[in-house]
Backbone as numpy.savetxt, mean C-alpha at the origin, in Angstrom:
# Nx Ny Nz CAx CAy CAz Cx Cy Cz
14.77 -16.68 -22.41 12.94 -16.63 -21.67 13.40 -14.88 -21.67
12.46 -14.28 -22.42 12.01 -13.28 -22.52 11.42 -11.86 -20.96
12.35 -10.67 -21.04 12.39 -10.34 -19.95 10.73 -9.14 -19.89
11.01 -9.10 -18.74 9.35 -8.50 -18.64 9.60 -6.40 -19.44
8.59 -6.03 -19.97 9.08 -4.40 -20.38 8.88 -4.11 -19.11
9.76 -3.28 -18.69 9.46 -1.73 -18.02 8.05 -1.60 -17.62
7.38 -1.19 -16.62 6.30 -0.62 -16.35 6.39 1.30 -16.87
5.99 1.88 -17.37 5.42 2.95 -17.26 4.21 3.64 -16.98
3.87 4.57 -16.36 2.66 5.38 -16.14 2.08 5.84 -17.22
1.27 5.25 -18.41 1.24 6.33 -19.46 -0.49 5.60 -19.41
-1.27 6.77 -20.82 -2.89 6.11 -20.26 -3.19 4.46 -20.54
-2.66 4.20 -20.90 -3.50 2.83 -21.67 -2.81 1.69 -20.00
-1.18 2.35 -19.41 -1.09 1.38 -18.25 -2.58 1.91 -17.23
-2.46 3.12 -16.46 -3.69 4.02 -16.08 -4.52 3.42 -16.14
-5.19 3.04 -17.20 -6.59 3.37 -17.97 -6.40 1.56 -17.43
-5.55 0.47 -17.60 -5.83 -0.72 -17.15 -5.82 -1.32 -15.93
-4.84 -0.09 -15.20 -5.03 0.01 -13.43 -6.84 0.15 -12.95
-7.88 0.82 -13.79 -8.79 1.04 -13.05 -9.58 0.40 -13.82
-9.57 -0.17 -14.77 -10.20 -2.39 -15.78 -10.34 -2.80 -14.47
-8.71 -3.24 -14.24 -8.93 -4.62 -13.23 -9.48 -3.80 -11.75
-9.46 -2.60 -11.43 -10.21 -2.28 -9.93 -11.20 -2.64 -9.95
-12.01 -2.82 -11.53 -13.63 -2.86 -11.09 -13.72 -4.26 -10.91
-12.63 -5.01 -11.14 -13.25 -6.42 -10.98 -12.01 -7.16 -10.08
-12.02 -7.07 -8.96 -11.07 -7.54 -8.18 -11.73 -8.64 -7.34
-10.89 -9.16 -7.18 -11.43 -10.84 -6.52 -11.94 -10.39 -4.45
-13.44 -10.89 -4.24 -13.63 -11.11 -3.24 -13.29 -12.30 -1.83
-12.70 -12.18 -0.92 -12.56 -12.84 0.11 -13.64 -13.02 0.89
-13.59 -14.33 1.24 -13.89 -14.65 2.92 -13.78 -14.37 3.95
-13.53 -13.51 4.35 -12.65 -13.41 5.39 -13.88 -12.79 6.65
-13.48 -13.15 7.99 -14.08 -12.96 9.30 -14.07 -11.79 9.51
-15.36 -11.22 9.35 -14.77 -10.07 10.67 -15.76 -9.68 12.00
-15.34 -9.40 13.18 -16.11 -9.33 14.63 -17.74 -8.77 13.98
-18.74 -8.90 15.01 -19.87 -8.00 14.21 -19.71 -6.62 14.86
-19.02 -6.39 14.86 -18.79 -4.69 16.02 -17.56 -4.03 15.13
-16.78 -4.92 14.04 -16.11 -4.26 13.23 -16.09 -3.17 12.88
-14.98 -2.26 12.71 -15.12 -0.73 12.86 -14.28 -0.85 11.34
-14.69 0.53 10.79 -14.43 0.98 9.31 -13.11 1.31 9.49
-12.16 1.19 8.46 -10.62 1.75 8.42 -10.34 1.67 6.53
-9.41 2.45 6.48 -9.01 2.63 5.09 -7.53 3.13 4.72
-6.94 2.54 3.65 -5.44 3.27 3.96 -5.78 3.09 2.24
-4.46 3.95 1.73 -4.49 4.39 0.06 -2.95 3.46 0.13
-2.86 2.62 -1.30 -1.54 2.60 -2.04 -1.00 3.53 -2.92
-0.20 4.66 -2.68 -0.24 5.38 -3.29 1.23 4.95 -4.25
0.86 5.47 -5.28 1.14 4.88 -6.84 2.72 6.98 -7.30
3.56 6.64 -7.29 3.86 7.69 -7.80 5.63 7.70 -8.91
5.90 8.56 -9.14 6.52 8.92 -9.96 7.98 9.44 -9.47
9.33 8.73 -9.24 10.27 8.84 -8.49 11.93 8.77 -9.73
12.31 10.04 -9.48 13.53 9.94 -10.56 12.99 8.81 -12.05
11.88 9.15 -12.70 11.00 9.09 -13.63 11.08 7.47 -14.03
10.64 7.36 -12.13 10.41 5.44 -11.70 9.05 5.42 -11.17
8.04 4.69 -12.07 6.78 4.10 -11.55 7.50 3.32 -10.18
6.36 3.94 -9.37 7.12 3.53 -7.98 6.04 3.41 -7.26
6.19 3.29 -5.36 5.32 3.00 -5.04 5.61 3.51 -3.35
4.85 4.10 -2.58 5.05 4.84 -1.62 4.64 4.10 -0.20
5.73 3.90 0.39 5.55 3.34 2.04 6.00 4.11 3.09
5.03 4.27 4.27 5.96 4.70 5.68 6.33 3.95 6.61
6.87 3.97 7.71 7.37 3.16 8.47 6.96 3.82 9.43
5.95 2.98 10.73 4.77 3.38 11.40 6.18 4.09 12.57
5.95 4.74 13.39 6.92 5.35 14.41 7.13 4.75 15.01
8.35 4.98 16.07 9.17 3.65 17.00 8.69 3.69 17.96
7.48 4.33 18.34 7.16 4.08 20.34 6.04 4.64 19.81
5.03 3.80 19.00 3.56 3.85 18.80 3.81 2.52 19.45
2.64 2.12 20.67 2.18 0.73 21.07 2.45 -0.30 20.50
1.45 -0.07 19.12 1.19 -1.11 18.90 1.82 -1.07 16.75
2.53 -2.32 16.28 2.85 -2.38 15.07 3.94 -1.25 14.63
4.81 -1.03 15.84 5.78 0.26 15.33 6.67 -0.12 14.66
7.19 0.76 13.75 8.39 0.09 12.76 8.36 -0.59 11.91
6.99 -0.79 11.84 6.67 -1.89 10.53 6.35 -1.36 9.54
6.82 -1.51 8.24 6.52 -0.68 6.99 4.65 -0.66 6.57
4.41 0.14 6.14 2.76 0.65 5.83 2.35 1.04 4.47
1.11 1.73 4.46 1.05 2.57 3.85 -0.09 3.46 4.45
-0.35 5.05 4.35 -0.83 5.77 4.96 -2.71 5.31 5.13
-3.01 5.03 6.38 -4.53 5.01 6.79 -4.80 5.42 7.95
-5.87 4.54 8.31 -6.61 4.43 9.28 -7.80 4.58 9.61
-8.46 4.59 11.21 -10.01 4.52 10.96 -10.64 5.43 10.78
-12.06 5.15 10.12 -12.97 5.90 10.04 -13.55 7.16 10.58
-13.74 8.41 10.89 -14.30 9.15 11.67 -15.17 9.91 11.53
-16.32 10.15 12.15 -17.39 10.04 11.85 -17.93 11.48 11.17
-17.23 12.34 11.03 -17.06 13.37 10.46 -16.63 12.77 9.09
-16.29 11.85 8.49 -15.57 11.30 7.09 -16.78 10.57 6.55
-16.68 11.71 5.54 -18.18 11.55 4.51 -18.10 10.29 3.56
-16.70 9.62 3.29 -17.26 8.46 2.54 -15.50 7.42 3.45
-15.27 6.40 2.91 -13.86 5.71 3.14 -12.92 6.22 2.31
-12.66 6.53 1.26 -12.27 7.04 0.51 -11.69 8.41 0.95
-12.55 9.19 1.45 -12.34 10.44 2.12 -11.56 10.35 2.99
-11.73 9.73 4.06 -10.87 9.16 4.88 -9.35 8.90 4.78
-9.32 7.42 3.61 -8.14 6.62 2.84 -7.22 8.36 2.98
-7.94 9.46 1.76 -7.32 10.70 1.28 -6.70 11.38 2.67
-7.87 11.70 3.38 -6.99 12.46 4.76 -6.42 11.80 5.71
-6.04 10.78 5.98 -4.66 10.18 6.16 -3.62 9.66 5.82
-3.74 10.07 4.28 -2.69 10.39 3.19 -2.00 11.73 3.48
-2.85 13.04 3.72 -2.63 14.33 3.91 -2.06 14.09 5.59
-2.76 13.62 6.45 -2.54 13.73 7.84 -0.65 12.85 8.35
-0.06 11.92 7.47 0.63 11.42 7.99 1.81 11.70 7.31
1.92 11.57 5.78 2.83 12.27 4.47 2.64 13.92 3.93
1.40 14.90 4.24 1.21 15.41 3.66 1.15 15.74 1.79
0.56 14.68 1.30 0.72 14.57 0.12 -0.92 15.15 0.06
-1.51 15.68 -1.02 -3.06 15.76 -1.15 -3.67 16.09 -2.03
-2.18 15.80 -3.20 -3.09 15.71 -4.83 -3.09 14.12 -5.12
-3.88 13.43 -4.69 -4.08 12.32 -5.45 -5.46 11.55 -6.43
-5.20 11.22 -7.44 -6.06 10.18 -8.19 -6.36 8.94 -7.50
-7.50 8.99 -7.59 -8.05 7.64 -6.55 -8.20 6.59 -8.38
-7.77 5.61 -8.29 -7.69 4.93 -9.65 -9.08 3.69 -9.44
-9.32 3.47 -8.08 -10.35 2.35 -7.49 -10.07 1.82 -6.13
-10.44 0.41 -5.94 -10.30 0.30 -4.49 -10.63 -1.40 -4.16
-10.06 -1.94 -3.53 -9.99 -3.82 -3.19 -10.96 -3.95 -2.19
-11.15 -5.16 -2.29 -12.59 -5.75 -1.56 -12.03 -5.11 0.02
-12.47 -5.24 1.02 -12.36 -4.69 2.28 -11.41 -6.00 2.83
-10.36 -6.30 3.67 -10.08 -6.97 4.36 -9.45 -6.80 6.05
-9.28 -7.53 6.42 -9.67 -8.17 8.70 -7.98 -7.48 8.57
-8.15 -6.65 10.25 -6.76 -6.83 10.04 -6.22 -8.05 11.39
-5.86 -7.93 12.41 -4.84 -9.50 13.17 -6.38 -10.24 13.50
-7.43 -9.62 14.44 -8.24 -10.09 14.81 -9.59 -9.99 14.57
-10.05 -9.55 13.62 -11.38 -8.65 12.58 -11.72 -8.07 13.42
-11.05 -6.92 14.53 -12.05 -5.77 15.10 -12.00 -4.24 14.01
-11.52 -5.07 13.18 -11.42 -3.93 11.68 -11.41 -4.10 9.87
-12.66 -3.24 9.99 -12.72 -4.21 8.42 -11.97 -2.69 7.49
-10.63 -3.48 6.53 -9.79 -2.31 6.13 -10.07 -1.92 4.51
-10.45 -1.05 4.65 -11.19 -0.58 3.02 -9.48 -0.03 2.03
-9.03 -0.64 1.07 -8.03 -0.29 0.42 -7.74 -0.13 -0.79
-7.46 1.81 -1.44 -7.88 2.34 -2.01 -6.11 2.31 -3.18
-6.63 2.24 -4.14 -5.60 2.81 -5.09 -5.03 3.81 -5.79
-4.23 4.70 -4.93 -3.95 6.33 -5.95 -3.02 6.96 -6.42
-2.85 7.37 -7.61 -2.26 7.90 -8.38 -2.00 9.49 -8.09
-0.26 9.39 -8.05 -0.09 10.91 -7.36 1.32 11.27 -9.10
0.34 11.94 -9.59 1.00 12.70 -11.04 2.30 13.26 -10.48
2.25 14.43 -10.45 3.23 14.43 -10.03 5.01 13.81 -9.55
5.93 14.50 -10.41 7.09 13.17 -9.04 7.46 13.45 -8.22
7.78 13.20 -8.02 7.62 13.39 -5.83 9.38 12.98 -5.72
9.67 13.69 -4.33 10.68 13.35 -3.86 10.85 13.16 -2.64
11.00 11.73 -1.82 10.42 11.08 -0.83 11.36 11.51 0.08
12.65 12.23 -0.06 13.00 13.09 1.21 12.79 14.41 1.87
11.67 14.85 0.26 11.37 16.02 0.65 9.79 16.01 1.01
9.21 14.92 1.93 8.08 14.96 2.78 7.67 15.38 3.30
6.96 16.26 3.67 6.44 16.55 5.31 5.74 15.64 5.84
6.00 14.37 6.07 5.40 13.35 7.26 5.29 14.06 8.49
4.57 13.35 8.92 3.99 13.68 10.73 5.08 12.49 11.43
5.92 13.42 12.17 6.87 11.88 13.60 6.05 11.48 14.17
5.06 11.96 14.74 4.21 11.27 15.66 3.87 10.12 14.84
3.36 10.10 13.82 2.93 8.58 13.49 3.39 8.14 12.37
5.01 8.79 11.88 5.80 8.10 11.20 7.24 8.44 11.54
7.82 7.60 11.12 9.09 7.58 11.32 10.18 8.01 10.11
9.63 7.31 9.01 10.17 7.87 7.91 9.38 7.45 6.42
9.56 7.21 5.51 8.74 7.43 4.25 10.44 6.88 3.48
9.50 6.22 2.43 10.59 5.41 0.96 9.60 5.58 0.18
10.28 5.02 -1.09 9.34 4.13 -2.16 10.69 3.19 -2.47
9.37 2.14 -3.46 9.92 1.36 -4.10 9.78 1.13 -5.88
10.66 1.12 -6.92 10.00 0.82 -7.97 9.08 -0.51 -8.28
8.20 0.02 -9.40 7.47 -1.29 -9.51 8.26 -2.18 -9.97
9.22 -1.88 -11.27 10.34 -2.60 -11.61 10.82 -3.75 -10.61
11.36 -3.04 -9.61 11.91 -4.09 -8.49 11.45 -4.93 -7.56
9.46 -5.24 -7.56 8.97 -5.13 -6.83 8.29 -6.50 -7.74
8.41 -6.32 -8.56 7.83 -7.92 -9.27 8.83 -8.99 -9.90
10.31 -8.79 -9.76 11.78 -9.29 -9.44 11.25 -10.28 -8.97
11.19 -11.83 -9.30 11.18 -12.85 -8.61 12.12 -13.06 -7.38
13.49 -12.11 -7.83 14.00 -12.50 -6.64 13.92 -11.68 -5.39
13.08 -10.85 -5.81 12.68 -9.51 -4.19 11.73 -10.08 -3.41
11.55 -11.35 -3.79 10.14 -11.74 -2.41 9.49 -13.32 -2.91
8.58 -13.41 -1.48 8.31 -15.28 -1.75 6.94 -15.14 -1.34
6.21 -16.08 -1.32 4.96 -16.40 -0.95 5.16 -16.89 0.38
4.07 -16.74 0.68 3.61 -16.99 2.35 2.36 -17.65 2.37
1.92 -18.35 3.48 0.28 -18.48 3.70 0.03 -17.29 4.66
-0.80 -16.88 3.78 -1.29 -15.67 4.99 -1.98 -15.74 5.86
-1.73 -15.53 7.00 -1.98 -15.99 8.22 -2.17 -17.11 8.56
-3.65 -18.05 8.64 -4.05 -19.16 8.65 -4.90 -19.36 7.70
-5.20 -18.89 6.94 -6.12 -19.08 5.68 -5.32 -19.64 5.05
-6.28 -20.23 3.50 -5.85 -21.04 2.31 -5.02 -20.47 1.39
-5.13 -18.63 1.51 -4.99 -17.86 0.77 -3.34 -17.65 0.49
-2.50 -16.93 -0.13 -1.34 -17.01 -0.13 -0.99 -15.86 -0.73
0.16 -14.75 -0.49 0.45 -13.71 -0.57 1.50 -13.35 -0.73
2.48 -12.69 -1.31 4.30 -12.39 -1.61 4.36 -11.39 0.28
5.98 -11.86 -0.08 5.78 -10.86 1.05 7.74 -10.82 -0.02
7.81 -9.37 0.07 8.86 -8.59 -0.82 9.76 -8.57 0.52
11.38 -8.23 0.15 12.49 -7.39 0.98 12.99 -6.36 0.68
12.73 -5.75 1.23 13.66 -4.57 1.24 15.24 -4.14 0.28
15.72 -4.03 -0.17 16.83 -3.38 -0.48 17.75 -3.11 1.02
19.09 -3.76 1.24 19.72 -3.85 1.84 21.16 -2.45 1.58
20.72 -1.52 1.02 21.41 -0.89 0.52 20.25 0.02 0.91
19.07 0.48 0.96 18.45 1.05 1.78 17.73 1.73 3.32
18.31 2.62 3.66 17.86 3.15 5.07 16.85 3.20 5.50
16.39 2.63 7.01 15.51 2.66 7.69 15.78 2.16 8.76
16.02 3.31 9.71 16.48 3.40 10.79 15.83 2.40 12.37
15.52 1.81 12.25 14.92 0.83 13.43 13.53 0.33 12.46
13.59 0.33 11.46 12.25 -0.09 10.66 12.13 -1.56 9.98
11.85 -2.55 10.30 11.84 -3.89 9.32 12.67 -4.00 8.29
12.32 -4.37 7.56 13.46 -5.33 6.36 12.74 -5.73 5.43
11.48 -5.98 5.82 10.70 -6.98 5.14 9.35 -6.66 4.75
7.93 -6.32 3.33 7.26 -5.96 3.56 5.82 -6.71 4.30
4.94 -7.24 4.35 4.57 -8.55 5.31 3.29 -7.61 5.47
2.46 -8.89 6.13 0.82 -8.78 6.49 -0.08 -7.96 5.52
-0.44 -6.93 5.95 -1.35 -6.38 5.23 -1.08 -6.16 4.04
0.18 -5.27 4.26 0.67 -4.01 3.75 1.40 -4.91 2.20
1.55 -6.10 2.33 1.98 -7.03 1.41 1.15 -7.22 0.86
-0.22 -7.71 1.89 -1.07 -8.70 0.77 -1.37 -7.44 0.03
-2.18 -6.26 0.15 -2.83 -5.00 -0.44 -1.84 -5.05 -1.61
-0.45 -5.16 -1.39 0.38 -4.69 -2.62 0.51 -5.95 -3.72
0.67 -6.62 -3.52 0.41 -8.39 -3.92 -1.12 -8.79 -4.95
-2.06 -8.96 -3.59 -3.32 -9.90 -3.83 -3.71 -9.30 -4.96
-3.54 -8.42 -5.43 -4.77 -7.69 -6.95 -3.53 -7.91 -7.94
-2.19 -8.50 -7.97 -1.14 -8.28 -9.37 -2.07 -7.39 -10.06
-1.85 -5.99 -9.28 -1.74 -4.90 -10.42 -0.49 -4.71 -11.52
1.02 -4.71 -11.10 1.94 -5.24 -11.44 1.78 -6.01 -12.49
1.63 -7.68 -12.05 1.64 -8.41 -12.99 0.80 -8.30 -14.43
-0.19 -7.50 -14.04 -0.82 -7.18 -15.15 -0.57 -6.60 -16.18
0.61 -6.02 -16.07 1.23 -4.50 -16.81 2.33 -4.88 -17.34
3.13 -6.04 -16.51 4.31 -6.96 -16.67 5.09 -7.39 -18.24
């Protein structure tokens, strides 16, 4: 069996990402009648010349979702002109990254009880990134890390599971044992994993 070619962030690949994001699947998830809007950003980046994805680990002292692996994001503020602005603002506030090129967005998905309508955006950080040097906000984030796209698409690093109680399946990813995440989880699951895998951007480019 032929091995998949390594993913690179060349013009053709970025253009393919944009094209795929113009025609993403629509899911019939249920939201509460008064669901509020939120936005998150899946940041694509280049680390040690490897196309990667940036993740945050939520602060270990937060009341909810502490220690969970996530993407930068949060609820929309009344002052936010768009949900894209919300995703970019939260990225600056959480990890200190302010130069992000939005490639597109996914269909909205609910949080665990449908009280939030979460709008996922995909963005590209073109400048090479050094995760250890990011000025993340310790009040919200306990640490940040990246994983190469070529790691994430390897079958040995992921497994299919049912998404909550729905008929949809999504991929849960394992964090490498060699990666230190003090107090954090060792799996990427839930909304973060659904966003990461559900649209199969990496698969389309492998």
